[in-house]
Steps between C-alpha positions, in 0.01 A plus 500: 500500500618850416562757770224758447698752708756533220486773236420414140864483389586269789199281425604471137853407609363235733289348222800501265704317763230241559447447127876476447520219752246305298200520732165476323293767677497797734210620713414839645258586777270802482562726797422867561788644299617386159220364282592140421337478157651828384843390621473162329388666175812717503730215602345267244593739221865482604552146628399216265388141550424473872140471624377801701236444765310698761471338842260652557286799398216563753170517314294730725674829406473435122182446303538188280466710182793713617714203599427328168625803310813521713573129466446490123720807454776334702450178304547689172807680635677182611406289200259260667707411808268626775334279762241701691479400865209657688362473851249645742778609740406520870222660702742729684628640169173528310299651785757707690716618208256523208176540693310233307284225641665158522169313527464189281851502349451168320182624333678821406784303342256274313313796351820693434645204310196476273553857381879482491502176303244627251701816443826314454355234272231690307564870559150564630295437812143537624441391858278601792600327822465565870848649535613569141326679215648562157376579152728592210367748246691340214752224445843576643822398327863546601716450189769239550346353815424132542278350774660521844500195731318574827641360824325545834655541840288211622552340840162391635274234344250731328766721346698195384188362333453832324865506392462158340155543347532856367863604533816344359657408832607629837786682670564406862694663781568378855390154388715194579555184296262281700220752453577529128482122465194434717295817452603733217567257216207260553243780526618706204548197273157362584339837425680527165404146403134553594494814285674322212792742528869421440718401799565824693831657591595483866755774566644457848657803664755441774792691659834329423852550636804287420724553800749344736359697792152360545438669836572844359285433195210390720533822700491703179196304382320575827573871465406522132209258471366464853211742454334269247406272786261767624291504182209252527531340156871430544451398863258231381761359261771500767265326744412241238873434452554482877734800513501745788667793327500641148880483496479121532373479141834632368724252319839541665824301501799401293460423131420132546246569774324776306484281191334220702251740658402653165457154348222439752294774333554346157405158637188657650382611156633855465553589135703817568723625781479869582797544729562809712878503558607663826811530714829672424595595145731196465230271640243638256745446214557140607124454525451624143779270381318205653161604368644519149576126517145403598258428216 
């Protein structure tokens, strides 16, 4: 995952480095500063080949017609390499920061997806739901854009079913290998099969640090990632995995140990690894070297 605190030039340099190491994709979260889709559109014009994904764009602040236009523009700019990850975010963000209601988030995502998918696939939408309303006046076209795959930040059962039946897959965070194997993969695959959809992508996000000082790395993980344990959706995934703290989800150790730990996610059914390297600069470099050897 890219560091959204960087400036645009630094972000482009980071993507160039990752692409130069042979990794297949980079992912960027949408925070309150740099706009992820705008940044990826600019970077995609300069850095070829590598897939560019959002992980994730919160849907409440952007009407689906607006997000469709942004995503298709980015898709045209990067030559068809965008994967659009979206999510409902968290009650504390949507209500306290944006001032919107967070009632019925799964229904909101379901209705939002109907409009977003219609816009991306057909360039038009007409929908009157309980939480989303949209009606295009004419067909919309973004020259050079191809349909964008839609991945949901889906953790709970109902959102996973939606990700399989309507979306193209899921992006997880704070979710361990046992939970991926016993919860995430079975639910999303069953939903896709029941809807006669192709097998979905399961993009697993996890902090990773190749290090010879495991204790120090664990301390850094606690400082950097500990707050995730206080968010209900992530807390549920950590509890399901039997982990007390968010930092316990981090994959930490020497090269052989990290490789074994990451293999557990692949064995669980993950199709993609979205690693968040952390630690010192040399440790992050070693982590990227290792990730480049994993396919």
